[in-house]
Backbone as JSON Lines, residues from 0, in Angstrom:
{"i":0,"aa":"M","n":[116.5,23.22,-80.21],"ca":[115.82,23.24,-81.54],"c":[116.25,22.44,-82.2]}
{"i":1,"aa":"D","n":[115.53,21.36,-82.77],"ca":[115.97,20.33,-83.82],"c":[115.89,21.02,-85.18]}
{"i":2,"aa":"I","n":[116.38,20.26,-86.11],"ca":[116.19,20.91,-87.56],"c":[114.83,20.88,-88.01]}
{"i":3,"aa":"K","n":[114.0,20.05,-87.65],"ca":[112.42,19.9,-88.1],"c":[112.07,21.26,-87.42]}
{"i":4,"aa":"H","n":[111.96,21.64,-86.28],"ca":[111.39,22.62,-85.62],"c":[111.97,24.02,-86.26]}
{"i":5,"aa":"F","n":[113.23,24.04,-86.45],"ca":[113.79,25.26,-87.18],"c":[113.07,25.56,-88.42]}
{"i":6,"aa":"F","n":[112.93,24.59,-89.25],"ca":[112.21,24.73,-90.56],"c":[110.69,24.96,-90.4]}
{"i":7,"aa":"I","n":[110.05,24.44,-89.46],"ca":[108.68,24.7,-89.17],"c":[108.63,26.3,-88.84]}
{"i":8,"aa":"T","n":[109.53,26.5,-87.92],"ca":[109.57,28.02,-87.44],"c":[109.77,28.98,-88.58]}
{"i":9,"aa":"I","n":[110.47,28.81,-89.55],"ca":[110.88,29.34,-90.69],"c":[109.43,29.48,-91.69]}
{"i":10,"aa":"L","n":[108.91,28.37,-91.64],"ca":[107.63,28.29,-92.75],"c":[106.59,28.97,-91.92]}
{"i":11,"aa":"S","n":[106.3,29.08,-90.53],"ca":[105.35,29.66,-89.91],"c":[105.61,31.03,-89.86]}
{"i":12,"aa":"G","n":[106.68,31.55,-89.89],"ca":[106.97,32.95,-90.23],"c":[106.78,33.4,-91.54]}
{"i":13,"aa":"V","n":[107.16,32.69,-92.4],"ca":[106.83,33.13,-93.8],"c":[105.24,33.14,-94.09]}
{"i":14,"aa":"V","n":[104.45,32.12,-93.67],"ca":[103.03,32.07,-93.98],"c":[102.51,33.41,-93.12]}
{"i":15,"aa":"G","n":[102.83,33.57,-91.78],"ca":[102.36,34.79,-91.04],"c":[102.5,35.99,-91.75]}
{"i":16,"aa":"T","n":[103.9,36.09,-92.36],"ca":[104.33,37.39,-93.05],"c":[103.31,37.62,-94.27]}
{"i":17,"aa":"I","n":[102.93,36.4,-94.96],"ca":[101.95,36.66,-96.12],"c":[100.7,37.01,-95.62]}
{"i":18,"aa":"A","n":[100.3,36.4,-94.64],"ca":[98.83,36.96,-94.0],"c":[98.92,38.32,-93.64]}
{"i":19,"aa":"M","n":[99.88,38.8,-92.98],"ca":[100.17,40.18,-92.45],"c":[100.28,41.16,-93.64]}
{"i":20,"aa":"T","n":[100.79,40.88,-94.6],"ca":[101.06,41.61,-95.93],"c":[99.61,41.77,-96.47]}
{"i":21,"aa":"I","n":[99.04,40.57,-96.75],"ca":[97.61,40.6,-97.23],"c":[96.6,41.44,-96.59]}
{"i":22,"aa":"C","n":[96.86,41.64,-95.1],"ca":[96.17,42.35,-94.22],"c":[96.3,43.97,-94.31]}
{"i":23,"aa":"M","n":[97.67,44.16,-94.37],"ca":[98.13,45.59,-94.92],"c":[97.6,46.14,-96.07]}
{"i":24,"aa":"Y","n":[97.7,45.37,-97.12],"ca":[97.29,45.7,-98.42],"c":[95.65,45.7,-98.55]}
{"i":25,"aa":"L","n":[94.93,44.84,-98.02],"ca":[93.55,44.93,-97.76],"c":[93.12,46.13,-97.23]}
{"i":26,"aa":"Y","n":[93.85,46.48,-95.97],"ca":[93.61,47.91,-95.15],"c":[93.65,48.95,-96.04]}
{"i":27,"aa":"A","n":[94.82,49.11,-96.85],"ca":[95.11,50.14,-97.72],"c":[94.0,50.13,-98.87]}
{"i":28,"aa":"S","n":[93.55,49.1,-99.4],"ca":[92.38,49.03,-100.43],"c":[91.17,49.65,-99.8]}
{"i":29,"aa":"L","n":[90.79,49.04,-98.6],"ca":[89.55,49.46,-97.95],"c":[89.34,50.9,-97.41]}
{"i":30,"aa":"T","n":[90.58,51.43,-97.0],"ca":[90.75,52.77,-96.32],"c":[91.04,53.91,-97.32]}
{"i":31,"aa":"K","n":[91.64,53.36,-98.23],"ca":[92.27,54.3,-99.54],"c":[93.41,55.22,-98.75]}
{"i":32,"aa":"Q","n":[94.06,54.42,-97.68],"ca":[95.1,55.02,-97.02],"c":[96.39,54.11,-97.56]}
{"i":33,"aa":"F","n":[97.66,54.74,-97.74],"ca":[98.71,53.94,-98.14],"c":[99.33,53.35,-96.98]}
{"i":34,"aa":"T","n":[99.14,51.97,-96.98],"ca":[99.87,51.26,-95.83],"c":[100.48,49.97,-96.46]}
{"i":35,"aa":"K","n":[100.82,50.1,-97.73],"ca":[101.61,49.13,-98.22],"c":[103.02,48.91,-97.8]}
{"i":36,"aa":"V","n":[103.27,47.99,-96.8],"ca":[104.43,48.01,-96.13],"c":[105.72,47.72,-96.66]}
{"i":37,"aa":"I","n":[105.65,46.66,-97.79],"ca":[106.74,46.31,-98.45],"c":[107.1,47.63,-99.58]}
{"i":38,"aa":"H","n":[106.36,48.28,-100.04],"ca":[106.66,49.57,-100.77],"c":[107.32,50.6,-99.91]}
{"i":39,"aa":"I","n":[106.77,50.89,-98.86],"ca":[107.47,51.73,-97.8],"c":[108.75,51.23,-97.34]}
{"i":40,"aa":"L","n":[108.82,50.14,-96.77],"ca":[110.06,49.65,-96.22],"c":[111.2,49.51,-97.39]}
{"i":41,"aa":"G","n":[110.9,48.98,-98.57],"ca":[111.8,49.03,-99.54],"c":[112.45,50.36,-100.07]}
{"i":42,"aa":"N","n":[111.63,51.24,-100.15],"ca":[111.93,52.71,-100.67],"c":[112.85,53.32,-99.41]}
{"i":43,"aa":"M","n":[112.3,53.1,-98.2],"ca":[113.1,53.76,-97.11],"c":[114.5,53.16,-97.06]}
{"i":44,"aa":"L","n":[114.64,51.7,-97.23],"ca":[115.85,51.06,-97.26],"c":[116.85,51.43,-98.41]}
{"i":45,"aa":"V","n":[116.47,51.58,-99.49],"ca":[117.11,51.81,-100.71],"c":[117.42,53.4,-100.81]}
{"i":46,"aa":"G","n":[116.57,54.12,-100.22],"ca":[116.92,55.52,-100.24],"c":[115.99,56.31,-101.5]}
{"i":47,"aa":"E","n":[115.07,55.57,-101.95],"ca":[114.27,56.09,-103.22],"c":[113.07,56.84,-102.42]}
{"i":48,"aa":"S","n":[112.51,57.73,-103.15],"ca":[111.23,58.4,-102.45],"c":[109.76,58.29,-103.27]}
{"i":49,"aa":"N","n":[109.68,57.23,-104.26],"ca":[108.68,56.93,-104.93],"c":[107.93,55.93,-104.45]}
{"i":50,"aa":"Y","n":[107.28,56.15,-103.39],"ca":[106.77,54.93,-102.43],"c":[105.28,54.33,-103.2]}
{"i":51,"aa":"Y","n":[104.9,55.21,-104.01],"ca":[103.59,54.59,-104.57],"c":[103.92,53.78,-105.8]}
{"i":52,"aa":"N","n":[105.01,54.08,-106.4],"ca":[105.56,53.15,-107.55],"c":[107.01,52.92,-107.34]}
{"i":53,"aa":"P","n":[107.25,51.93,-106.48],"ca":[108.61,51.61,-106.23],"c":[109.46,50.84,-107.5]}
{"i":54,"aa":"S","n":[110.74,51.06,-107.38],"ca":[111.47,50.45,-108.25],"c":[111.31,48.81,-108.05]}
{"i":55,"aa":"K","n":[111.83,48.02,-108.78],"ca":[112.03,46.6,-108.64],"c":[112.98,46.23,-107.46]}
{"i":56,"aa":"N","n":[114.04,47.22,-107.53],"ca":[115.0,46.92,-106.41],"c":[114.45,47.33,-105.08]}
{"i":57,"aa":"A","n":[113.61,48.36,-105.14],"ca":[112.89,48.64,-103.72],"c":[111.99,47.57,-103.25]}
{"i":58,"aa":"L","n":[111.3,47.05,-104.31],"ca":[110.4,45.84,-104.02],"c":[111.19,44.75,-103.28]}
{"i":59,"aa":"L","n":[112.31,44.28,-104.02],"ca":[112.91,43.24,-103.79],"c":[113.62,43.47,-102.34]}
{"i":60,"aa":"V","n":[114.12,44.55,-102.02],"ca":[114.6,44.91,-100.78],"c":[113.62,44.9,-99.72]}
{"i":61,"aa":"G","n":[112.52,45.42,-100.02],"ca":[111.32,45.56,-99.1],"c":[110.82,44.1,-98.72]}
{"i":62,"aa":"T","n":[110.6,43.43,-99.79],"ca":[110.1,41.93,-99.61],"c":[110.99,41.09,-98.78]}
{"i":63,"aa":"T","n":[112.28,41.22,-99.04],"ca":[113.37,40.36,-98.48],"c":[113.4,41.0,-96.8]}
{"i":64,"aa":"A","n":[113.46,42.24,-96.44],"ca":[113.55,42.59,-95.46],"c":[112.4,42.44,-94.35]}
{"i":65,"aa":"H","n":[111.23,42.63,-95.13],"ca":[109.68,42.3,-94.38],"c":[109.84,40.77,-94.02]}
{"i":66,"aa":"F","n":[109.88,39.7,-95.2],"ca":[109.85,38.54,-94.69],"c":[111.05,37.91,-93.76]}
{"i":67,"aa":"G","n":[112.21,38.64,-93.84],"ca":[113.34,38.49,-92.84],"c":[112.93,38.83,-91.53]}
{"i":68,"aa":"V","n":[112.32,39.94,-91.25],"ca":[111.78,40.33,-89.96],"c":[110.73,39.44,-89.5]}
{"i":69,"aa":"G","n":[110.0,38.96,-90.4],"ca":[108.75,37.88,-90.01],"c":[109.36,36.64,-89.56]}
{"i":70,"aa":"V","n":[110.33,36.3,-90.05],"ca":[110.9,35.0,-89.73],"c":[111.56,35.13,-88.14]}
{"i":71,"aa":"L","n":[112.25,36.29,-88.09],"ca":[112.75,36.55,-86.84],"c":[111.75,36.71,-85.66]}
{"i":72,"aa":"F","n":[110.61,37.31,-86.06],"ca":[109.63,37.33,-84.88],"c":[109.06,35.8,-84.59]}
{"i":73,"aa":"S","n":[108.93,35.05,-85.58],"ca":[108.63,33.66,-85.31],"c":[109.54,33.05,-84.71]}
{"i":74,"aa":"F","n":[110.76,33.28,-84.9],"ca":[111.89,32.61,-83.84],"c":[111.57,33.23,-82.49]}
{"i":75,"aa":"A","n":[111.46,34.39,-82.43],"ca":[111.22,34.91,-80.99],"c":[109.92,34.34,-80.32]}
{"i":76,"aa":"Y","n":[109.09,34.18,-81.14],"ca":[107.84,33.3,-80.55],"c":[108.34,31.88,-79.92]}
{"i":77,"aa":"F","n":[109.07,31.22,-80.64],"ca":[109.66,29.82,-80.49],"c":[110.4,29.9,-79.01]}
{"i":78,"aa":"L","n":[111.09,31.06,-78.99],"ca":[111.84,31.01,-77.72],"c":[110.92,31.41,-76.56]}
{"i":79,"aa":"L","n":[110.13,32.18,-76.76],"ca":[109.06,32.55,-75.7],"c":[108.33,31.43,-75.28]}
{"i":80,"aa":"W","n":[108.0,30.48,-76.02],"ca":[107.31,29.19,-75.94],"c":[108.07,28.3,-75.05]}
{"i":81,"aa":"N","n":[109.41,28.36,-75.53],"ca":[110.4,27.48,-74.9],"c":[110.56,27.85,-73.35]}
{"i":82,"aa":"W","n":[110.62,29.15,-73.3],"ca":[110.79,29.79,-71.88],"c":[109.52,29.59,-70.97]}
{"i":83,"aa":"G","n":[108.52,29.2,-71.63],"ca":[107.16,29.18,-70.97],"c":[106.42,30.42,-70.77]}
{"i":84,"aa":"V","n":[106.74,31.35,-71.29],"ca":[106.05,32.66,-71.45],"c":[104.77,32.75,-72.05]}
{"i":85,"aa":"F","n":[104.64,32.2,-73.19],"ca":[103.41,31.9,-73.88],"c":[103.08,30.48,-74.09]}
{"i":86,"aa":"Q","n":[101.73,30.27,-74.34],"ca":[101.34,28.98,-74.54],"c":[101.31,29.02,-76.12]}
{"i":87,"aa":"I","n":[101.23,27.79,-76.81],"ca":[100.8,27.58,-78.36],"c":[99.28,27.41,-78.39]}
{"i":88,"aa":"N","n":[98.46,28.53,-78.41],"ca":[97.1,28.4,-78.22],"c":[96.54,29.88,-78.96]}
{"i":89,"aa":"L","n":[95.51,29.99,-79.33],"ca":[94.64,30.87,-79.99],"c":[94.88,32.41,-79.15]}
{"i":90,"aa":"E","n":[94.55,32.25,-77.89],"ca":[94.47,33.63,-76.93],"c":[95.88,34.2,-76.88]}
{"i":91,"aa":"D","n":[96.9,33.22,-76.72],"ca":[98.08,33.7,-76.54],"c":[99.01,34.27,-77.9]}
{"i":92,"aa":"S","n":[98.39,33.55,-78.92],"ca":[98.92,34.07,-80.28],"c":[98.42,35.29,-80.51]}
{"i":93,"aa":"A","n":[97.14,35.62,-80.19],"ca":[96.58,37.03,-80.58],"c":[97.22,38.1,-79.47]}
{"i":94,"aa":"L","n":[97.58,37.56,-78.34],"ca":[98.11,38.39,-77.55],"c":[99.75,38.69,-77.96]}
{"i":95,"aa":"I","n":[100.33,37.8,-78.29],"ca":[101.6,38.01,-78.63],"c":[101.91,38.84,-79.93]}
{"i":96,"aa":"G","n":[100.78,38.74,-80.73],"ca":[100.63,39.34,-82.01],"c":[100.53,40.9,-81.88]}
{"i":97,"aa":"F","n":[99.69,41.06,-80.75],"ca":[99.32,42.57,-80.16],"c":[100.48,43.22,-79.7]}
{"i":98,"aa":"I","n":[101.3,42.39,-78.92],"ca":[102.58,42.92,-78.37],"c":[103.63,43.22,-79.28]}
{"i":99,"aa":"S","n":[103.56,42.25,-80.28],"ca":[104.42,42.39,-81.57],"c":[104.3,43.68,-82.32]}
{"i":100,"aa":"G","n":[102.81,43.89,-82.3],"ca":[102.41,45.03,-83.14],"c":[102.72,46.56,-82.58]}
{"i":101,"aa":"L","n":[102.71,46.37,-80.96],"ca":[103.11,47.67,-80.21],"c":[104.63,47.72,-80.63]}
{"i":102,"aa":"V","n":[105.56,46.62,-80.5],"ca":[106.9,46.88,-80.67],"c":[107.07,47.36,-82.15]}
{"i":103,"aa":"A","n":[106.56,46.8,-83.09],"ca":[106.68,47.27,-84.53],"c":[106.28,48.79,-84.74]}
{"i":104,"aa":"I","n":[105.16,49.16,-84.12],"ca":[104.93,50.63,-84.22],"c":[105.91,51.46,-83.57]}
{"i":105,"aa":"G","n":[106.5,50.93,-82.52],"ca":[107.69,51.72,-81.95],"c":[109.13,51.87,-82.62]}
{"i":106,"aa":"V","n":[109.07,50.67,-83.27],"ca":[110.39,50.57,-84.09],"c":[110.02,51.4,-85.44]}
{"i":107,"aa":"W","n":[108.94,51.38,-85.96],"ca":[108.61,52.17,-87.18],"c":[108.72,53.64,-86.92]}
{"i":108,"aa":"Q","n":[108.06,53.97,-85.92],"ca":[107.88,55.47,-85.47],"c":[109.44,55.9,-85.44]}
{"i":109,"aa":"G","n":[110.37,55.18,-84.79],"ca":[111.54,55.75,-84.72],"c":[112.28,55.8,-85.87]}
{"i":110,"aa":"Y","n":[112.03,54.79,-86.93],"ca":[112.77,54.58,-88.21],"c":[112.3,55.86,-88.99]}
{"i":111,"aa":"I","n":[110.87,56.02,-89.06],"ca":[110.39,57.22,-89.83],"c":[111.06,58.68,-89.5]}
{"i":112,"aa":"S","n":[110.78,58.68,-87.91],"ca":[111.43,59.97,-87.51],"c":[113.1,60.18,-87.64]}
{"i":113,"aa":"L","n":[113.73,59.18,-87.89],"ca":[115.09,59.25,-88.11],"c":[115.59,59.34,-89.7]}
{"i":114,"aa":"H","n":[114.67,58.82,-90.45],"ca":[114.99,58.85,-91.88],"c":[115.06,60.05,-92.53]}
{"i":115,"aa":"S","n":[116.19,60.03,-93.38],"ca":[116.48,61.47,-94.09],"c":[115.45,61.96,-94.97]}
{"i":116,"aa":"H","n":[114.6,61.0,-95.45],"ca":[113.45,61.59,-96.4],"c":[112.27,60.54,-95.98]}
{"i":117,"aa":"P","n":[111.69,60.86,-94.88],"ca":[110.35,60.17,-94.32],"c":[109.3,60.02,-95.35]}
{"i":118,"aa":"P","n":[108.73,59.07,-95.36],"ca":[107.36,58.87,-96.46],"c":[106.48,59.91,-95.96]}
{"i":119,"aa":"K","n":[105.62,60.43,-96.65],"ca":[104.51,61.33,-96.51],"c":[103.25,60.46,-96.67]}
{"i":120,"aa":"F","n":[102.63,59.93,-95.63],"ca":[101.4,59.09,-95.51],"c":[100.92,59.27,-94.25]}
{"i":121,"aa":"S","n":[99.54,58.79,-93.86],"ca":[99.06,58.88,-92.62],"c":[99.55,57.87,-91.77]}
{"i":122,"aa":"H","n":[100.38,58.5,-90.78],"ca":[101.1,57.54,-89.88],"c":[99.98,56.86,-89.0]}
{"i":123,"aa":"I","n":[98.91,57.43,-88.57],"ca":[98.05,56.92,-87.76],"c":[97.26,55.65,-88.43]}
{"i":124,"aa":"H","n":[97.08,55.81,-89.93],"ca":[96.43,54.74,-90.51],"c":[97.45,53.43,-90.55]}
{"i":125,"aa":"F","n":[98.75,53.88,-91.1],"ca":[99.7,52.82,-90.95],"c":[99.9,52.03,-89.7]}
{"i":126,"aa":"F","n":[99.94,52.81,-88.56],"ca":[99.99,52.06,-87.31],"c":[98.78,51.18,-86.99]}
{"i":127,"aa":"I","n":[97.75,51.77,-87.23],"ca":[96.45,50.9,-87.05],"c":[96.58,49.69,-87.8]}
{"i":128,"aa":"A","n":[96.92,49.81,-89.06],"ca":[97.09,48.51,-90.1],"c":[98.16,47.55,-89.48]}
{"i":129,"aa":"L","n":[99.25,48.42,-88.93],"ca":[100.33,47.6,-88.33],"c":[100.07,46.74,-87.3]}
{"i":130,"aa":"L","n":[99.23,47.4,-86.44],"ca":[98.84,46.65,-85.11],"c":[97.87,45.42,-85.71]}
{"i":131,"aa":"I","n":[96.92,45.83,-86.39],"ca":[95.87,44.63,-86.88],"c":[96.57,43.44,-87.46]}
{"i":132,"aa":"S","n":[97.5,43.87,-88.31],"ca":[98.2,42.87,-89.05],"c":[99.22,42.02,-88.22]}
{"i":133,"aa":"H","n":[99.67,42.75,-87.2],"ca":[100.51,41.9,-86.38],"c":[99.71,40.94,-85.53]}
{"i":134,"aa":"V","n":[98.64,41.31,-84.9],"ca":[97.69,40.34,-84.43],"c":[97.43,39.04,-85.58]}
{"i":135,"aa":"I","n":[96.96,39.31,-86.62],"ca":[96.84,38.38,-87.57],"c":[98.08,37.56,-87.7]}
{"i":136,"aa":"F","n":[99.27,38.18,-87.95],"ca":[100.7,37.44,-88.03],"c":[100.61,36.4,-86.68]}
{"i":137,"aa":"G","n":[100.42,36.85,-85.63],"ca":[100.55,36.14,-84.32],"c":[99.87,34.9,-84.52]}
{"i":138,"aa":"I","n":[98.43,35.04,-84.85],"ca":[97.5,33.9,-85.0],"c":[97.89,33.08,-85.79]}
{"i":139,"aa":"V","n":[98.05,33.43,-87.29],"ca":[98.67,32.68,-88.24],"c":[99.86,31.89,-88.19]}
{"i":140,"aa":"S","n":[100.94,32.53,-87.69],"ca":[102.23,31.98,-87.57],"c":[102.02,31.08,-86.51]}
{"i":141,"aa":"V","n":[101.53,31.14,-85.3],"ca":[101.36,30.35,-84.18],"c":[100.78,29.14,-84.48]}
{"i":142,"aa":"N","n":[99.6,29.29,-85.23],"ca":[98.68,28.22,-85.6],"c":[99.42,27.43,-86.85]}
{"i":143,"aa":"V","n":[99.99,27.96,-87.8],"ca":[100.73,27.19,-88.57],"c":[101.69,26.22,-87.86]}
{"i":144,"aa":"F","n":[102.36,26.81,-87.08],"ca":[103.33,26.02,-86.31],"c":[102.65,24.88,-85.45]}
{"i":145,"aa":"Q","n":[101.66,25.0,-85.01],"ca":[100.81,24.14,-84.17],"c":[100.22,23.14,-85.14]}
{"i":146,"aa":"L","n":[99.86,23.35,-86.25],"ca":[99.19,22.49,-87.29],"c":[100.18,21.54,-87.75]}
{"i":147,"aa":"I","n":[101.39,21.99,-87.88],"ca":[102.46,21.19,-88.57],"c":[103.32,20.25,-87.39]}
{"i":148,"aa":"T","n":[103.58,20.98,-86.51],"ca":[104.45,19.97,-85.38],"c":[103.61,18.99,-84.67]}
{"i":149,"aa":"D","n":[104.24,18.13,-84.27],"ca":[103.85,17.14,-83.57],"c":[103.75,17.33,-82.06]}
{"i":150,"aa":"N","n":[103.19,18.43,-81.51],"ca":[103.18,18.81,-80.1],"c":[104.72,18.69,-79.47]}
{"i":151,"aa":"P","n":[105.51,19.69,-79.91],"ca":[107.02,19.59,-79.27],"c":[106.96,19.79,-77.81]}
{"i":152,"aa":"E","n":[107.82,19.11,-77.3],"ca":[108.02,19.24,-75.88],"c":[108.92,20.25,-75.73]}
{"i":153,"aa":"L","n":[108.65,21.2,-75.02],"ca":[109.37,22.58,-74.93],"c":[110.31,22.4,-73.97]}
{"i":154,"aa":"W","n":[111.39,23.33,-73.94],"ca":[112.35,23.2,-72.9],"c":[111.89,23.52,-71.47]}
{"i":155,"aa":"Y","n":[110.94,24.31,-70.97],"ca":[110.49,24.35,-69.97],"c":[109.68,23.31,-69.5]}
{"i":156,"aa":"Q","n":[109.25,22.59,-70.34],"ca":[108.34,21.18,-70.02],"c":[109.23,20.26,-69.72]}
{"i":157,"aa":"L","n":[110.42,20.15,-70.49],"ca":[111.45,19.11,-70.19],"c":[112.3,19.18,-68.91]}
{"i":158,"aa":"Q","n":[112.16,20.8,-68.35],"ca":[112.86,20.84,-67.07],"c":[112.08,20.48,-65.95]}
{"i":159,"aa":"E","n":[110.75,20.78,-66.2],"ca":[109.66,20.21,-65.2],"c":[109.65,18.58,-65.03]}
{"i":160,"aa":"K","n":[109.88,17.94,-66.17],"ca":[109.92,16.44,-66.07],"c":[111.09,15.75,-65.43]}
{"i":161,"aa":"A","n":[112.33,16.75,-65.53],"ca":[113.52,16.43,-65.1],"c":[113.64,16.83,-63.59]}
{"i":162,"aa":"K","n":[112.83,17.55,-62.95],"ca":[112.98,17.7,-61.65],"c":[112.69,16.45,-60.73]}
{"i":163,"aa":"I","n":[113.5,16.36,-59.64],"ca":[113.4,15.38,-58.87],"c":[112.41,15.64,-57.71]}
{"i":164,"aa":"T","n":[111.48,14.7,-57.57],"ca":[110.53,14.98,-56.73],"c":[110.79,14.2,-55.47]}
{"i":165,"aa":"P","n":[110.87,14.78,-54.26],"ca":[110.94,13.91,-52.91],"c":[109.77,12.72,-52.64]}
């Protein structure tokens, strides 16, 4: 990964996380269910229990953690592209977002069940919003990467070019 693709991957993760967060908060507004991921994550990480009105510290920690994980997902996508597992296109970006959503649901379910003071909200609504927003994340982050980059030659493509044909 060269420095240009490194920064493009970070940017695509940040933009995807913004889109995902908007989706989670829009879901909360439309359904009247509490799915504000930054509020929930921040409070859980700092050990506070005021999920509906978090402290500035909880919001800062939640925002930092949420965007950090978004960037990590973006780097994971880049690795999967480089290994030839997924293509950089709309269909695969929705699929990788869906798979990421399933992984996130598993991680969140484990974290909530292990937390000393788990939040009290509708887990099913939170998980539905999480799945939808990860599909949005996948589509947005992959397409931001594709729009900015000049069609990178990925590792698996370079390996194919390097093969000696008899």
